[in-house]
C-alpha positions as CSV (number, residue, x, y, z in Angstrom):
1,M,0.1,33.0,3.2
2,K,-2.8,35.1,1.5
3,N,-0.6,35.5,-1.7
4,I,-0.5,31.6,-1.4
5,A,-4.1,31.1,-1.1
6,S,-4.4,33.7,-3.9
7,L,-2.3,32.2,-6.7
8,L,-3.7,28.8,-5.6
9,L,-7.3,30.2,-6.5
10,R,-6.4,31.5,-9.6
11,L,-5.3,27.9,-10.5
12,G,-8.4,27.0,-9.5
13,L,-7.3,25.3,-7.0
14,T,-10.0,26.0,-4.4
15,S,-10.5,23.6,-1.7
16,F,-7.4,24.6,0.2
17,A,-7.1,24.3,3.4
18,P,-4.3,24.2,5.9
19,A,-3.4,21.3,7.7
20,T,-5.6,20.7,10.8
21,T,-3.0,18.3,13.2
22,R,-5.5,16.0,15.4
23,S,-5.8,13.0,17.2
24,A,-8.0,9.2,16.5
25,T,-8.4,6.7,19.2
26,L,-8.6,3.4,17.8
27,Q,-10.5,1.1,19.3
28,V,-8.7,-3.1,18.1
29,K,-10.4,-6.5,18.9
30,G,-8.2,-8.7,18.0
31,W,-4.9,-8.1,19.7
32,T,-3.6,-10.6,21.8
33,C,0.0,-10.3,22.4
34,G,2.2,-7.6,21.6
35,A,3.3,-8.4,19.1
36,C,-0.1,-7.3,17.4
37,A,0.0,-3.9,18.7
38,A,3.4,-3.8,17.2
39,A,2.5,-5.0,14.2
40,S,-0.4,-2.8,13.6
41,K,1.4,0.1,14.8
42,I,3.2,-0.3,11.9
43,A,0.9,-0.4,9.4
44,L,-0.7,3.0,10.8
45,K,2.5,4.3,10.2
46,K,2.8,3.8,6.3
47,V,-0.5,5.8,5.8
48,D,0.5,8.2,4.7
49,G,0.3,11.6,6.7
50,V,0.0,9.7,10.1
51,E,2.4,11.9,12.4
52,S,2.9,9.8,15.5
53,V,1.5,5.9,17.5
54,S,1.6,4.6,20.4
55,T,-0.5,0.9,21.2
56,D,-1.4,0.5,24.6
57,T,-2.7,-3.9,24.2
58,T,-3.8,-3.2,27.7
59,K,-6.3,-1.4,27.3
60,A,-6.6,-2.3,23.1
61,E,-6.0,1.5,21.8
62,G,-4.2,3.1,19.7
63,V,-3.7,7.1,19.8
64,V,-3.1,7.9,16.1
65,T,-2.2,12.2,15.1
66,Y,-2.4,12.8,11.7
67,D,-2.4,15.9,8.8
68,D,-5.4,15.6,7.7
69,S,-5.4,17.4,5.2
70,R,-4.5,13.5,3.7
71,A,-5.5,10.8,6.2
72,T,-9.1,10.4,7.3
73,P,-10.6,8.4,10.0
74,Q,-11.2,5.9,8.4
75,K,-8.9,5.4,6.5
76,L,-6.9,5.0,9.9
77,V,-9.7,1.5,10.5
78,E,-8.5,0.8,7.5
79,A,-5.0,-0.4,8.1
80,V,-5.7,-2.3,11.3
81,E,-8.4,-4.5,8.9
82,K,-6.1,-5.1,7.2
83,L,-3.5,-7.3,9.9
84,G,-7.5,-9.0,10.4
85,Y,-8.6,-7.0,13.6
86,K,-11.4,-4.7,14.2
87,A,-10.9,-0.8,14.8
88,T,-13.4,1.4,15.5
89,L,-12.9,5.5,16.4
90,K,-13.3,5.5,20.2
91,A,-16.6,8.1,20.6
92,G,-14.8,12.0,21.2
93,S,-12.0,10.5,20.2
94,Q,-11.5,13.8,17.8
95,A,-9.8,16.6,18.4
96,K,-7.7,19.1,17.9
């Protein structure tokens, strides 16, 4: 890993940082049935860097595991909101 980092620095790629897997819980308003949650799950899985998604219709939540070098909480929220739902990041939900 040290040799790779050294090579990237010599090439001018100074923003090299190893990827970290994170988990975020999204609170979603507007889900009225299981199909709503399923559509959101499909949309979230299409975000580059998303590794897994689970949804809970009764809690109106989606838990997303993602590679933080390719995906961000904002991209996750945007993916759900493009479907017409209101999504917010649950406080304290991001963890390594």
